[in-house]
N, C-alpha and C positions, 0 to 999 in steps of 0.2 A: 510475644513470640507465637503463643498458641493461637492468637487471633489472626496473625498473618498466615500461619499454616493452615487454619480452618478456612480462610478465605481462598487460599490457593487450591485447597482440595475441592472446595464448592465450585470454583471455576474451571476445574480440570476437565469436566466432560466437554465443555464449549470449546476450550483450548484444543483438546485432542481432535475432535471431529471438525472444528472450524479450520485447523491447520491441514487436516487431510483434504478438505473441500478446496481450500485455497491452492494447495499444491496440484490438485487435479484440474482446476480451472486455468491455472497458469501455464500448464504444459501445452506447447503446440501439437497439433496433429493428435489430439487425445482419442480420436476415433480409430487410429492405427492399432492393430493388434498388440504390438510391442509396447506402446505407450499405455494403452489401456490395461494391458496385463500388469505393468508396473504399478499403476494406481490400484487396481483391484488387489494385487498381492499385499500392498501396504495396508489397504483396508481390512483384508482377511486377518493379517497379523494383529492389527489393532483390535478387531473384533474378538479374535481368540484370546488375546490378552485380557480383555474386559470380562470374558466369561470365566477365565482362570482366576482372575482377582476376586478375592472373597469380599464382594460388595454387600452392603446391607440391602435388603429388598423389602418392600411393604405393599402387598404380601409376597410370599414366596411364589415361584413360578407355577408350582402344582396347585396353589390355591387360587388359580385364575381360571375356572372351568370354561369360561366363554372363549378362551383361545382355542378350544377344540374345533371350532368352526373354521378358524383361520388354518389350523394345521391340517384339517381334512381338505380344505380347498387347495392348499399348497400340495398335498399328496396327490390329488386328482390331476392338478396342473402339471406336476413333475412326471406323473404316469403317462399322460397324453403326449406331451412333447418329447418324452424318451421313447416312444414307439418307433419312430423312424430309424434311429441308429440300431435299435435291437433287431428291427426287420432287415436292415441292411447287413448286419452281422450274419443273419440266418440265410438269406437268399442272394446277397449281393445286388448288382444292378439288374438282375434278370426280371424282377417285378417291374411292371410298367411305371407305377407311381414313384419308383426310386431312380428313374432315369436322370433326374436333375439333382439328386442328392450328392453333395460334396462333403465327404466325411471330415476332411481337414478344416474346411470353413465352418462346419457345424460344430466341430470340437472347440474351436475358439469361442463361438457363441455360447456353448454350454458352460465353458469355464467363466465366461463373463457374467452369465446369469447366477451361477453359483457364488461368485464374488459379491454380486448385488445382494443376494440373499444373506450373505455373511454380514454385510454392512447393516442390512435392516436389523438382523438379530442383535448385532453389536450395539446399535443405537437403542434398541429396546432394552437390552440388559443394563446399559449405562443409565437409562431413564427410569429404572424400577423403583425409585423413590422420587417424590415431587421435587425435592431440592435439586437433585442432579438432572432430572428431566427439564426443569425450567432453565437451568444453566446451559444445557446442551442446545436448546432451541434459540436461547439468546446468542450463544457463540456462533451458530449458523447464520443468523440474521447480521451479526456484526462482521462475519467473514464476507457475506455477500455485499455489504456496504463498502468494506475495504476494497474488494475486487471491482466494484462499480467505479470507485474513485481512480484506481489504478488504470482501468480500461478507458476511462475518459481521457486520462493524461496520455496514454498510449495513442489514443485516437487523435488527439491534438498534436502530438509529436510526429506522428506518421499516419496520415489518414488513409494510405494506400497500401500499408504493410502490416505484418505481424513480426515483431522482432527483426525488422529490416527485410523481410521476405515478402514479395508482392502477394497480396491476397485477392481472392475472387470478388468479394464484395467491396470493391475500392470505394472509398468515400463514406462507407457506413461502418459504424462501430461494431466490432465483432469479438473484442477481448482477444483471447488466444484461440477461439473456436474457428473452425473453417467457414461457418455460416453466421451471418449477422442475425438470422431468425433463431438460431439456437441461443445466442446471447440474449436475444429479446425474451425468450421463454424463461431463462434464468432470472434476468433482472426483473421481469414482470412478476414472477412467483415470489422472489425476495421482497419486492416492494409491497406485496399484499401481506406477507408475514409481518413486515415492519408496520404497515398501516394497522393491522389488527392489534399488535401489541401497543401502538400509540393510542388507539381508541380505548382499549382496556385500561391502560395506565391513566388516561384522562378521567375516565369514569370513576375509577377507584380512589381518586384523591379529591373529592368534591369540597373538602373543607378548605382548600388552598385557593389562591387567586388563579384566574384563568391562565395566565402565562406560565406560572409555576407548575401547572398540572400538565404541561407539554414536556414529555421526556426528551431531553436534547439528543441522546444517543439514537433512539429509535426515529426521531424526526430527521436527523442527519442521514440515517440509512435509508429512509423512505425517499428523501429528496435526491440522494445520490443514485439510487437504483432507478428512480423515475427518469432522472436526467440521462442515465445510460440507455435505458429502454428507448426513449425518444431518439437518441442518436443512432440507434440501429435502423431507423426508419422502417420498422417491421409493421405492416398493417395488421397481420393476424396476431402478432404478439401484443400490440397495442389494444386491439378489441378484446382479446382474451383477458387482459389485465384490467381493463375498464369494467367488464362484466364481473370478474371476481371481486374487484374492490367494492363495487356497489353492493354486491351480495354480502360481503363481510361487514360492511357498514350497517346494512339493514339488520343483519342478524344480531350484531352486537348492541345496536341502539334500539331494538325492538322492546317495547314496554318501558323504555327509559327516556324516550323522547317522543314528543307528539309527531304525527305524520307531517304537519305543517313545518315544524321545526326541523325535522330531518330533511325535508325537501329543500328548505332555504339553506340549510347547511351544506348539502350536496352542491347546490347551484353556486353557492359562494366559494366553495373549494374549487370547483371546476373553473370558474372565472379567474381566481388567483393563480392557478396552475397554468392556464392558458396564457396569462400575461408573462409569468416567470419563464415559461419554456416556449415562447413564441417562435423563436428561430427553428429549433428542431421540429416543432409541430408542423411548420410550413413544408418541410421535407416529407413528413409522413403523409400529409394531405396531397402533396404532389404525386406521390407514389400511387394513390388511389386512382389517378388518371390511367394508370397502366393495368388496372385490375382486370378489365375485359380480356386484354391480351394474355395475361398471366393465367387467367382461368381457362382460356383456350388451350394453352400449353399443357396445364395440369390435366385437362380433360383428355388430351392425347395419351399422356402418360398413364392415367388411371384406366383408360379403355383397353390399352394394349395389355396391361398386366391383369386386368380383371378377366380377360379371356382365358389366359393360361391358368389363373387361380381357380377359376370355375371348373377347369378340366380336372383338378386334383383338389376337390373341395373339402375332402374329409380330413386328411392329415397334411395337406400342403406339399410343397416341393422340398421342404427341409430348411432348418434354420441356417442362415448364412447364405442361402442359394440366390439371393436377389441379383447379384452381379452376373451370375451365369444365366439366370433367366433373362435378364435384360439384354445381355448379349445375343441370346437366342432369338428374340423377337424383333431385333433391329431390322428395319427395312428402309428403302429410300424415302418412303413417305414420312416415317416417324423419326428418322436419323437425327434431324436437328434438335428434337425434344428429348430423345432418350439417350443420345451419345455422351452427354455431359453430366448426367445425374449420378449420384453415389447412393441415393436412397429414394424411396417412392414418394416422398413429400405427403404421406398419409400413413401414420404408424399403424392404424387399424387395418387398412388394406394390405400393408406390407406383412403384418402379422398373419393375416388371413392367407396371403400368398404363401408364406414360408411354413406355417403351422396348420393351415386349414381351419374349417369352421369349428372343429373340436378344440383346437388350440386357442382360438379367439374367444370361444365361450368360456373355457376354463380360466383364461386370463381375466376376463371380466368378473367371473365369479370369485376369483381370489381378490381382486380389487374391491368388489362389493362387500365381502366378508370383513375386510379391514375397515372400510369406510363406515359400514353400519355400526361396528363396535366403538369407533371413535365418536360417532354421533350420539350414540347411546350414553357414552362417557360424558359427553358435553351436557346432556340432560340430567345426569346423575350427580356430577362432581362440580360444585360451585367453586372450589378453591383454585382449580386449574381450568375450569370450563372454557373461558374465552380463548385459550391457546388452541383448543381442539378445532372448532369451526375455522379458525384462522389457518390451521395447516390444511384443512379440507379445501378452503378456497384457494390457497396457494397451489395445491395439487390440481385443482380445476383448471389453472393457467396451462398447465401441461396437457390436460385432457382435451381442452378446447382447441388449443393451437396444434394438437396432434392431427386434426383433420386436414390441415394444410401444410404441416411441416414435419420434421423428424427428430425433434429434440430427444425423444426417448431413445434414439439410436446412438446418442452420444454417451459413452460410459460415464464420463464426469458428471453429466446431468442426471443420469439414472441413479447414480450413487447419492446424489443430493435428495432425489425424490424418496429413495429407500431410507435415508437417514431421518427425514422429517416424518415419514409415515411410521417408521419403527418407534421414534420418539413419542408421537401422538397416541399410538396404541398402547404403549406402557403407561403413559399419563392417564389414558381412559380407563385402564384397569387397575391402577394404583388404589390403595386405600389406606389411610392413616390408621395406626393402632392395630394393625394385623401383621403377622409373619415376622 
């Protein structure tokens, strides 16, 4: 009985956060404020419960001095993006840079950001021992694999709809998201997580036969998420995933395999996967023929918004102001390109537009403070080390695809990123035998 109870407790972190993510991914219209608010609220309740629960930590929070850098970066970030509403309260719309500021739209975005921060801290708290941290990351990977299988079945059952409702990206896998590219970012990122764990498990069981060293659960999640990724026919998602996959393979096999063996393994893997996924690969390759046309469309979008972003370069036009700005700059010349978009298709340019140069720099600084500590943890902690660059590689899928798409604008996906980064930061700063 104690054994069953201990197993359930050890699996609880993965079950809780995996269930939260599955729920978020399965909801249609997850980018709508009402739906996003529901997901964020559940995440906040879960995170609050985790902090109130007297969990064992190793070491305690106050014995992790390196977290001061993340706390300082977050404080500066919050201070900068909070300038706009404070200024609006003081002077209203009379100040020129506040002309496009929409308090109601901004409030929704601030609440969503607060919810994402709660999910990050909740995942961090739950992962403050290695056992719970490992279980949480595995739970996220398994949840991603399950959702990939469900999404594939949904696509087979109804290629042109989501839960029976016509979707924009007809014929392409989207899961429950409004965009196939958002689905591609998620499945590409989870496939990198599964690949990293697959490589790590393979290398840590050298005494076994080759086939028995392949973890069936990670392998199944990897293949399922790769299949779902290819069925999205997303060029940017595919390229970002390939880059991240090659990087994690090289990082985890460095000094353990010769360059020749690494190269041959990569080539063999690519050939096998190309044969296995030949049909969806043809669709992806076919979409590359339209790259020039799509690039021209995005150039019109970026140029139009770049002009107005440059006019308010310090603090931007305000969080949540994209739609108002987009409506303002519509003209007969750019109407075909701008009239149908719900986001800028470049998260960095949109963040610059809404929060200005200071907001963009503070966001980058916050990410860098987290990434650096995770990387240092990888160099310092051998017991959980391989998990840490794996999370960074998965995060890089979002960072790379963010140049041509807007997955970070989907709250369900932002929660996913916050969860794996919070998990990795805790694992990077954990230490056995203390606290």
